[in-house]
N, C-alpha and C positions, 0 to 999 in steps of 0.2 A: 687226635690224640683229642680222650678224654680226661676231664678234670674238673675239678668240685675247690669251692672256698666255701672253710665250713666253720662255724663260731664254738670261738675254740674258749670256753669260759669253765668256771665251777660250777659254777650254777646256773646251767642253762631254762632253768624254769624262766629264773626271774626272768630274765628277757626278750623267751620263746616269742609271746604274742606280740608283741612288739614291735621284732628284728622281721619279721614273718611278714607280716601286715605292711612294714618299708617297702623287703626285699620283693614281693605281690605288687605295689605300687608299681615298684622302676620297675618292675618285667613288661610291664603293663606298655610302659611306654617307651621299653628298649627296641630295638631293632636286632638286637642277638637274640641268639635262637639259643636260648637258656630254660632251663627247668628248674623249677623252688623245692627244692630239699627239706622235707619236713618228717623225719624220722625223731619221735618220739618213744622210745618207752621204761617199763617201770626203773630202772639204772639209770640215771639218768646222764653216769659215763657212757653212753652206748646210743646219745644222742645225734642226728645230725640234723642238723639244719646249716642253710646256704642256699648254695647255688649250684649245677653241676650245665657242665656245656662241653662241648667238640671247642679242639681251636686246630688247627696247624701254626699258625702268623703270630709272632709276638705282636703285633697290635694291634689286633682281635682278645687279649687281655686290656687292653688303656683304660675302657669303657667298666668294665665286672671293675677292676682296683681300685681308680677312680671316686666309683661309687661306694665303696665296697668302705675304703682308708675313710672316707666321707663319715659311716654309719658309726663307723668304728669309734673316729673322735666321738658323736653323739653320744650314744650310747655310754660309752669308755669302754668298747670291748676289744679282742682282741680278735684275729679271724687267719687260720690257716690253709694255704693253697696248695690239690698237689695236684699229682692219678692217678689214674685207677686204671686197670683191668675189665673191662666189661663182664666177664667168661669166667675170672676164678674173684671178684670182688676185691683184690690184691688193692690197695691205696699205700702209695710213697708222699707222707708231706714233705714238701720241697721250704716255701717259706713263710711262718709267720709276721704277720703287720698289725697293722693299729694303734689300739688308743698309744698304751707302752712305747710298745716292737718297734711305732712308726710307718712311714710310706714303703711300701710295699716297690720294689725298682723292677718297675717291667722293661727293663732289658738281660739283665743277670737272671730275673724267673728263667725270659721263656730262654735263655743261655743253657738255663739249668735243664732244662725241659726238651733240651733236644729243637726248640719251633723255629722255622723259619723267621727272616726279615717281613 
């Protein structure tokens, strides 16, 4: 399954450079086969800042969710995790988490996505 975790913020431009520096540093040291997403358009509502990765087992969610939750608390922001279809580009948001929403429940997210144990 193709997953994404994206910044959910009214003014992403205020956090973009710092956020992406943290994500890129984490990805360099991480064993997760993930790609940073840094898509900025004229309209800041269309920005996509975060990570994308493939996942079949919910335990794979632990590392990115833990890192991004800590980052959300530090930067006082929110993230959304969801799945996407590579062919159509369609996205389905699954769970919001972060500074105000709190810690994501890996088991709950995994069950909703239909991931294996």
